[in-house]
NUFI-128325 format. One record per atom (N, C-alpha, C): residue in one letter; y, z, x. Coordinates in pm, whole numbers, plus 32768, in hexadecimal, padded with zeros to 4 digits. Last residue first. Layout:
REM NUFI-128325
AYZX/...
REM end
This chain:
REM NUFI-128325
GA216408D2DC1/GA1E540FC2E06/GA1E340E72E89/GA3333FFD2D51/GA29C3FFC2D24/GA29140892D9D/FA4193F362E0B/FA3F53F472D7E/FA3903F812D96/HA5313EEB2EE3/HA4D23F0B2EBF/HA4893F572E44/RA60A3DFA2F62/RA60D3E4D2EF3/RA5733E5E2EC1/MA6C13D9E3046/MA62A3D8E3027/MA6523E132FAE/FA7C03C9C3102/FA7933D4630B2/FA7043CFA3094/GA8583C1B3223/GA8273C2231AB/GA7F23CC33192/FA8E63B2D3302/FA8E13BB732E3/FA8BB3BE23227/IA8B63A92343C/IA8633AA733DF/IA88B3B613382/IA8F239B834F3/IA9383A30350B/IA8EE3A5F3453/QA88238DF3619/QA887390635B5/QA88439AA358F/RA8A037B136E3/RA8C9386036AD/RA8B4386D363F/QA7EC36C6375B/QA85436FD36FC/QA87537843719/DA743357C37A3/DA777361337E4/DA7E136203779/FA680351A3657/FA6D934F936DF/FA703356E3750/GA60235463577/GA5F134E635A9/GA60234CD3650/TA67636523508/TA5EA3654357B/TA5C235FC35B1/NA6BD35B73412/NA69B36543408/NA633364C3497/LA69D348F33F0/LA70634FA33E0/LA70A357A342D/VA5F0339634A6/VA5D233F9342A/VA67334913433/PA55A32E73535/PA5E932D034F5/PA5E7332B349C/LA52E33823680/LA507334F360A/LA5B2332435C7/TA543332537F2/TA5763383377B/TA52C33373720/TA524326438C0/TA4FF32F838B4/TA529335D3856/TA58731763849/TA4DB31943855/TA4B9323B384F/EA68631763897/EA64831823802/EA5E231AA37FC/TA72F3241397E/TA69A31D03981/TA65E31E538F7/EA7DD32C13970/EA84232403989/EA7AA31ED399F/QA75F33A53919/QA7C1338738E3/QA80532D338E5/AA65033EC39A8/AA6BC33F639DE/AA70D3395396F/GA57734FE38F2/GA59234A33960/GA62834943987/RA5E135F13841/RA5BB3578382C/RA5B135323886/DA6173744380C/DA60F36D0389A/DA598365B385E/LA7073834378E/LA663380A3774/LA699376337E0/IA772398A378D/IA75D391137DA/IA6DF38A337D7/SA7BF3A50367A/SA7603A0B36C4/SA782399036DA/YA80A3B8035EA/YA8303B123635/YA7C83AC8367C/EA7DC3C5C34B2/EA7BA3BEC351A/EA8013BA23572/IA7FC3D4A33B9/IA84D3CC23407/IA8173C8C34A4/FA7E73DC8326B/FA7A63DA732F0/FA7F53D503345/LA78D3EE23199/LA8193E7F31B1/LA7D13E453285/SA6E63F343098/SA6F53F5A3111/SA75C3ED8314C/VA69E40222F62/VA6FA3FA22F91/VA7073FA53022/NA62C410F2F40/NA5BC40802EED/NA655401A2F36/EA6BC41ED2F59/EA62C41CF2F8A/EA617414D2F59/TA7C441312FEE/TA79741732F9B/TA702417B2FBA/IA7EC40AF314D/IA879410B30BD/IA82B41723064/AA7574089322E/AA75440A031C0/AA7A741003141/GA7793F9532FE/GA798402432F4/GA7A640393267/LA7143EF13455/LA71E3F0633AB/LA72B3F80337C/AA73E3DE7352A/AA7523E713533/AA7653EA83482/GA7023D123674/GA7133D2635BF/GA7313DD13599/IA6E43BCB3713/IA6B33C57370D/IA72D3CAD3699/HA5F33AFC37B3/HA6393B34372B/HA6473BCB36FC/MA5C439D3381D/MA5D73A5A383C/MA6273A9137C4/NA4D338E638A8/NA5393912383B/NA54A39A1386D/VA4A737C03970/VA492383F396B/VA52738763904/RA36E36B5399C/RA42136FF3968/RA3EF37803977/PA31735903A50/PA30C360C3A2B/PA3A4363939E8/QA3523447397F/QA37F347E39F7/QA37D351539BB/PA315330938F2/PA32A338B38D9/PA30833E2398A/DA36131FE3873/DA33432133925/DA34D32BC3967/LA32B30DA37D9/LA337318B3806/LA30931903873/AA3912F9F37D5/AA3252FF337F6/AA344307D37DC/GA4242E9636D0/GA4192EF9376F/GA39B2F2B377C/LA4402E4D35C3/LA4892EBF35E8/LA47C2EE63667/TA40A2D00362C/TA3E12D7335C3/TA4622DF935FB/EA43F2C2A36BA/EA4412C1A361A/EA4252CB635B5/PA40F2CB637D8/PA4A62C98378A/PA4A52C5C370B/DA2D92D8A3803/DA30A2D0337C2/DA3A42D1A3790/PA2732E353931/PA2CA2DF738C7/PA2CA2D95387B/TA1672EB63963/TA1482E493921/TA1E52DED38D8/GA18A2F683A1A/GA16B2EDC3A63/GA15E2E8A3A01/TA231304B3975/TA26D300C39D5/TA21D2F793A23/TA13A303F387F/TA15C307338D9/TA1D430123923/PA134306636F4/PA13430203780/PA16F30663806/RA0BB3195371C/RA0AC310F370F/RA12830EC36CE/HA03E32C037DB/HA09332B137A1/HA06231EA379F/F9FDA33ED3849/F9F94337A3833/FA011331337EF/VA04534D538CB/V9FB334D43903/V9F79342A38D2/PA16A357E3923/PA12A350F38C6/PA0BD34E6392A/YA1C636E438FC/YA196364E3952/YA1573616394E/YA2B137DD38D2/YA27C3774388A/YA236371038F1/YA306391E38C5/YA2AE38C9390F/YA25F385738E9/DA3CD39F83851/DA36739A53854/DA340395938C6/FA42D3B863860/FA43C3AC938A4/FA3C23AA33874/NA4F43C7637DD/NA4783C0337CE/NA4B03B8D3830/LA5473D9E3754/LA5753D1C37D2/LA5083D0037F0/WA5BA3E723661/WA56A3E2C36A7/WA5C03DB336F9/MA5FA3FBD35BD/MA6403F1235F6/MA5B53EEF364E/GA65940713484/GA606401F34F0/GA6383FB23511/FA6A741753391/FA6A1412D3419/FA64A40F63476/KA606421A32FB/KA67B41E932EF/KA695418F3326/GA51C42B232E1/GA4FC42373321/GA59D420432F6/HA50C43C932F9/HA532438E3292/HA5354303327A/GA498440133F5/GA476443D33A7/GA476441F3322/PA461431E34AC/PA3F54355348A/PA3E643C233F5/DA52141F334D9/DA533429A34BC/DA4C042C33484/HA4B4413735FE/HA4FF41503550/HA4E841D63530/LA4AD3FEF36A7/LA4E4408236AD/LA4B240A83610/AA3EC3EF93757/AA4603F3D36F0/AA43E3FD036EE/LA3A93E00384C/LA3C93E9D3833/LA4153E883799/GA2D33CD6384E/GA3743D26382A/GA3493DD8383E/VA27A3B99385C/VA2753C3938A2/VA3173C6B386D/SA18E3A89380C/SA20C3AEE37F5/SA2153B613865/TA14F39183836/TA14439BF383D/TA1C93A243869/FA0A337F337DC/FA10D385A37E8/FA10138DE3809/VA04A369A37C9/VA00E37323822/VA09D37883824/EA077359F3726/EA0B835ED37A9/EA076368A375E/DA099342136AC/DA05734A436D8/DA08C3506374C/LA12F334135E9/LA10B33913657/LA0FB34593660/FA13A31E535A3/FA15632793578/FA13432B7360C/YA14B30C834FD/YA1CD3116355A/YA19531A73529/EA09D2FAE34F3/EA0B2305234B6/EA10030883530/RA11A2E45347B/RA0DA2EA834EA/RA0EC2F5B34DD/GA1D42DA83408/GA12F2D773445/GA0EA2DE13480/VA2AF2DDD33A2/VA2A92DEB343B/VA22B2DB23476/DA3692D82327A/DA2F92D9C32BE/DA2CC2D8D3363/EA44B2EB531F6/EA4322E3B3270/EA39F2DF53257/KA4112FC53201/KA4482F5C3189/KA4002EC831B5/FA349306E32CE/FA3BF302D32CC/FA39F2FB83261/FA2C4318F3320/FA2B5312232A5/FA34D31063272/LA222326A340F/LA2B0322633C1/LA28E31CC3388/HA1B2339B344A/HA18E32FF340C/HA22B32F133CF/TA14234A434DE/TA199347B34B0/TA1A333CB34C0/HA09D35E83518/HA089355B3515/HA10B352134D8/SA04136DE360A/SA09E369D35B6/SA090360B358E/L9F9E3812363D/L9FA23798364E/LA007375A35F0/G9FA0394436F7/G9FA938FA36AC/G9F96383E36AF/L9FEA3AAC3740/L9FB63A1C3789/L9F8039DE3707/AA0BE3BB7378B/AA0743B3F3741/AA0363AC5375E/TA10D3D223796/TA1093C8037F4/TA0973C363799/EA1C43E3937E0/EA1A93DDA376D/EA1733D4837C5/FA2133F7C37B9/FA2083EF537F7/FA1D83E9737DB/FA2FF4069376B/FA2AC401A3761/FA27F3F8A37AA/LA38741B2374F/LA3A24131377A/LA2EE40FB37AA/VA38442A63711/VA3E3422436BC/VA3F241DB36E8/DA28B43493762/DA290432B36B6/DA30342DB368A/QA24B42433846/QA27A42AA3824/QA27642D53795/LA16141503827/LA1BB4186387E/LA1D3421438B4/EA0AA40C23765/EA1204113378D/EA0F8415B37CE/YA07B3F4D373B/YA03F3FF837BC/YA0CF40653786/RA0003E4B36AA/RA0603EAC36CE/RA0313F4936EA/Y9FA03D0C3696/Y9F863D5736E8/Y9FF33DEA36D6/Q9F463BEA35EA/Q9FB83C323629/Q9F633CE7365C/A9F173AA135BB/A9EDF3B1B35D4/A9F413B983610/A9F7C398234E4/A9F7139C4355D/A9F0A3A6B356C/A9FCB3838348D/A9F8238D23466/A9F7C390E34E9/DA086377633C3/DA07C379E3457/DA04E3813341B/AA0EF35F83374/AA0AC366E3353/AA09D36C133DE/GA1BB350432FD/GA19E35653361/GA16335CA332F/AA27133F13282/AA2063446326E/AA1EF349F32ED/WA3A533273252/WA378335A32AF/WA30433B73286/FA43B320A31C5/FA404326731CA/FA3B032AA322F/GA532310D31EA/GA4B7314231FC/GA4A931CC31A2/SA65331073235/SA5DB3085326B/SA56930AA3245/KA746316C3220/KA6E831593192/KA68C30EB31C3/DA7A731FB32E0/DA7D1314F32D1/DA798311A323F/LA67832903341/LA71B327E3361/LA71B31D63348/QA59032FD324A/QA5A832C132D3/QA653328132CF/PA52D33FC3152/PA5613357315E/PA57D33503225/GA3F534B23176/GA48D349A312B/GA4A5340D316B/GA31135CE3190/GA337351231B9/GA3B034F53166/QA1D0368E31E8/QA252365C31C2/QA26935EA31D5/GA0E5379731EC/GA107370431CD/GA1A4371931AC/RA074388532B8/RA0B6383E322B/RA0BC37E0326A/A9FBD39A232F2/A9FB4392232F9/AA031391D32AE/W9F473AD233CE/W9F9A3AA2333F/W9FA03A2A3348/V9ECB3C1D3421/V9EF03B89343E/V9F1F3B5133A0/S9ED13D1134EC/S9ECB3D04347E/S9EF13C6A347B/I9E673E65357F/I9E7D3DDC3545/I9E993DA834F4/N9E6E3F9A3570/N9ED33F4635EE/N9ED93EC435CB/K9DD5400E348B/K9E4A403134C6/K9EAB3FEC3527/D9D6B3EC3343F/D9D553F2F3425/D9DFE3F6B3441/L9DC43DED339A/L9D033E143386/L9D123E8733C5/V9EC53D6732DF/V9EC33DF23322/V9E183DE63334/T9F2F3C4A324F/T9EE03CB7323C/T9EC13D0A32B6/R9FC63B6A31AF/R9FC43BAB321B/R9F983C2C3208/VA0503A0E314F/V9FF23A9E311C/V9FF53AB831A3/GA134391630C2/GA0CA395F3126/GA07839E630C2/AA20B384230B3/AA1AC389E306A/AA14238AE30C2/LA37F378330B9/LA2CF379330CE/LA2D538063068/SA44E36593097/SA41237013058/SA3A3373A309D/GA59B35A930AE/GA4FF35C630CD/GA4BF364E30B3/QA69535A63069/QA65F358730E8/QA5E835B1313A/WA75234DD2F77/WA6DB350F2F6A/WA6B0351A3039/IA82234462F94/IA85534B72F83/IA7AC35132F91/HA7DA335D30CB/HA7C433923042/HA7E434303044/EA95332E83187/EA89A33183192/EA8A8333830DC/NA9FD325431D4/NAA00324D313A/NA95832563149/TAB2E327532AA/TAA9F3261329E/TAA81327131FD/YAC4932BF32D9/YABFC322032E8/YAB61323332ED/SAC6433C13283/SACA033523232/SAC6632DB3245/PAB53347A32A1/PABC6345C32E9/PABF233E1328B/QAB04356A31A9/QAAD935103208/QAB3C34D4323C/KAA82366A30BF/KAAE2364D3124/KAAB435F6317F/PA98E36923037/PAA1736B7300F/PAA993680304A/LA85636533024/LA89D363F30A9/LA9393615304B/IA75337093018/IA78536C12FFF/IA7F336C0304F/DA5CF37923058/DA65C37723060/DA6B437083033/TA4F538362FE6/TA52037D12FBE/TA59738103005/GA39839172FEA/GA45939052FFD/GA47838672FF4/GA2AF39FF2FE2/GA2D139732FA7/GA38F399C2FB5/FA1813AA5300A/FA22D3ABE300E/FA21E3A3D300D/VA0A33BDF2FFA/VA0B93B192FA2/VA1543AF92FE7/E9F943C9A3061/EA00B3C5F306C/EA03A3BC3303B/F9E6B3D352FF6/F9EAC3CF2307F/F9F193CD83031/R9DC83DFA2F98/R9DBB3DCB3012/R9E283D553048/G9ECC3E322E98/G9E783E902EEF/G9E443E412F6F/L9F893D542EDA/L9F393D382E41/L9EBD3D9B2EAF/SA11D3D9E2ED2/SA0773D9E2F4E/SA0443D822EB3/VA1E43C592ED1/VA1903CA32E87/VA12C3CD72ECE/MA3573BDF2F10/MA2AD3C142F71/MA25E3C2F2EFD/AA4183AF82F67/AA3D73B612EEF/AA3643B5F2F1D/HA5803A592F66/HA4EA3A672F93/HA4A93AD22F38/LA66039502FB7/LA62739D92F4E/LA5C339D32F6B/RA77338EE3096/RA6B0391C3084/RA6C5396B3039/LA8203820311B/LA83A38A73091/LA79F388E3092/LA8E737B83205/LA8AD37DC31CE/LA88E382B3189/MAA203719327A/MA9ED37A43239/MA9593786320A/VAB09368D3379/VAA6D36703323/VAA36370032ED/DABE736E633C2/DABEF367633C7/DAB6B363D3366/TABDA37E63409/TABF737EC335D/TABCF37133369/FAC2F37CB3573/FABF7380D34F2/FAC5E37E53489/AABE7364A35AD/AAC1136EF35BF/AAC16372B3552/LAB293519364D/LAB46359B35B0/LAB87363135E1/EABBB342736C7/EAB9234AC36C4/EABB8350E362F/QAB3932DC3651/QABB533393675/QAB5433CB36AE/GAA6C321C3671/GAAC5324F3719/GAB2732BA36F2/TAA04323A3587/TAA4931A035AA/TAA8A31C2361B/LA9B5336135F1/LA9B132F13578/LAA2032C3355A/SA9EF33C73717/SA96C33B536CE/SA9733345363C/EAA92346037FD/EAA8633EA37FC/EA9E633B8376B/KAA1435B437A9/KAA6E354C382C/KAA7F34BC379C/SAA2A36723692/SA9D936363713/SAA3835F1378A/TA9C837373596/TAA2C372D3604/TA9DE36D63685/VA97937FD3436/VA99537AF34C9/VA9CD37473526/FA95D38FE33A5/FA9DA389233BC/FA99A385A3444/TA8A5394D3261/TA889392532FE/TA93F38C7330E/LA8843A5D31AD/LA8B639CC31CA/LA8CF39BC3254/SA7A03AD530D7/SA7C23AC13147/SA8303A203166/TA6DC3B872FBA/TA7133B203011/TA75D3B2F30A8/GA5E33BE82F17/GA6443C2D2F7A/GA6613BB12F8B/IA4CD3CDA2E88/IA5133C682EB2/IA58F3C6A2EFB/EA3923DA22EAA/EA41B3D662ED5/EA4453D002EB2/WA26B3E6E2E3F/WA29E3DE72E34/WA3473DAF2E6C/PA1613F2B2DDD/PA1D43F222E31/PA1F13E8A2E24/LA1253F862C82/LA1063F202CF6/LA1753EFF2D4F/QA0F241082C71/QA13F40602C53/QA121401A2CAD/PA03542002BFA/PA0A1419D2C9B/PA0BC41332C4B/PA053427C2AAE/PA00D423F2B39/PA06742132B88/KA07C43DC2A6D/KA0B043582AD7/KA09B42F82B2C/R9FDF445A2A27/RA056445529D1/RA08443DD29E9/R9F1B44632AF7/R9F00442F2A98/R9F5F440A2A36/V9FDD44CD2BB5/V9F8E44472BEB/V9F7744152B37/A9FD745DB2B40/AA04B45672B59/AA03145012B66/E9EC646402B56/E9F1F46392B05/E9F9A45C22AC6/I9EA5464F2C92/I9E7045D92C0D/I9EBE45F02BB2/P9FCF46602D37/P9F6D46832CC9/P9F4D46282CA5/G9FE645492E3E/GA01545C42DFD/G9F9F45F52D94/RA030445B2F49/R9FF644B62EFE/RA00A454F2EC5/AA08E43172F94/AA09C43962F5A/AA03F43CC2F46/I9F9642913077/I9FE8425E300D/I9FFF430E2FF4/E9F4841C431AE/E9F7442553181/E9FCE423830FA/I9F6640EB325B/I9EC540F331D4/I9F02418E3196/P9FE740C9330E/P9FEE406332E1/P9FBA407C3247/NA0EE41A63372/NA06041D0334E/NA054416832E6/SA1E9415833D1/SA1B241BB33FC/SA11741EB33E6/SA26540B33306/SA1E94052338C/SA17E40E933CE/SA30E40DA324D/SA28540BD323C/SA23B40D6326E/RA42340CA32DB/RA3D1414C32DF/RA33F414232BF/TA4063FB033F2/TA4233FBA3357/TA3F3406D332C/AA3C13F1E34CF/AA4583F5A34B7/AA4723F9C3430/QA2BE3EDA34B3/QA2C53F5034F4/QA3553F8134D7/SA30A3DFA3431/SA2CB3E5D33D9/SA2CC3ECE343B/PA4283D1F346A/PA3BD3D5E34AC/PA3843DCE3453/VA49E3C8B332E/VA49D3CF233A6/VA41A3D1833D6/SA44E3C18324C/SA4BE3BE13287/SA4CB3C1A32FE/YA33B3C7C31D3/YA3483C1131E5/YA3D13BD83234/QA2B33DC0326D/QA3283D7E31E8/QA32F3CF0323D/AA1853E3C322D/AA1E63E0732A9/AA2353DCC323B/SA0823EA631B8/SA0F03EFC31B2/SA1783EC8320F/A9F663E4D3146/A9FC93E39319A/AA0343E803198/K9E163EF23154/K9E8E3EFB30F5/K9EF93EF13130/A9D093E8831E2/A9D343ECE31D1/A9DCD3EC4315D/A9C383D5A3177/A9CAA3D9731FD/A9CBB3E1731C1/S9BD03C823117/S9B913CE1314F/S9BC63D643185/G9C763BBB3110/G9C333BD73096/G9BF83C6030CE/T9CA33B3131F4/T9D0F3BAD31E0/T9CA33BF6316F/V9BFC3A773205/V9BDE3AF232A3/V9C193B6A3239/L9C6339B73165/L9BF339F7314E/L9BCE3A67319A/I9D553940321A/I9D57399A3189/I9CFA39E23174/L9CDD38EF32F4/L9CDB394432F9/L9D3139973267/A9C2938143267/A9C08387332AC/A9C4938F632AF/V9D2F3769320F/V9CD737B7319D/V9C8B382431D7/F9D6A37283335/F9DE9378F32BB/F9D7C37C13263/I9CBC36BB33A3/I9CE136F633B9/I9D50376E336E/G9CA835C932BC/G9C46360532E1/G9C5636A6332E/L9DD235243307/L9D8D35743281/L9D4D35D43272/Y9D5034EB3414/Y9DC7353E33EB/Y9DB935853366/R9CAF340D33E2/R9C9534AD3420/R9CE134FE3413/A9D17335C32EA/A9CA133BB32DA/A9CA534413352/Q9E5333243336/Q9DED33183335/Q9D9D33953332/M9F833303324B/M9F21336E328F/M9E98333D32BA/
REM end
């Protein structure tokens, strides 16, 4: 990764060190969970009770199944429901002033005509709340390319603003930067990377009384600002050029708490990535590399205070 992107990533991590304690969840929007009605509030009780039982470190683990469908994509075939299934394992821990999260994806189900890596990528990141309405996050991620042609790596960072419209309704928007770098096994003789500016706008509902239910609707907009190689310098002896297009994603989901510490969630997403008949507008990545629909089923188990 080029030095300027690493600098942005490190700078955002340093900024988070001086912020208030975060309370967002990793898998779903923070405003849809029961913990986000007040990002910095802690449980209060008699001093004697606190002394007898110190508060525990908040953390969570979870898993989700992602079913990927699309029109003609892998080897020109359509992906029907259950053709491709991704299993994600994730964990998050709150470390006082900020929270750290990580996850990894594996591929337990793929079509018989493909031979993709079982491991499909990992990510790690940090997020913090600067005040009641503003938070920042940064993450790094990477995984294998399609057809075992190499690997990709990326970094994302954004600032989020949340506004409480009503006791049960929240508005959230974000603005950030994204960098994706492709590393081919073959010697292609030049760099392949893509830089994008992205924004997100969404609404969420959550139960303010007991936090047993939440819903969200989000839209993402990505605009490419810099990439290499460009369409003006095609090279037939390599893998061509990149021609990224602006893209829009939509996510709609719901979360329900079945016990005090266990939550289930479901999300449906429409992901846009160029035109599938023009490979230069897509990326050789299974998850989000081309136009697709995703249905996600998952759960989270919470521990600690």
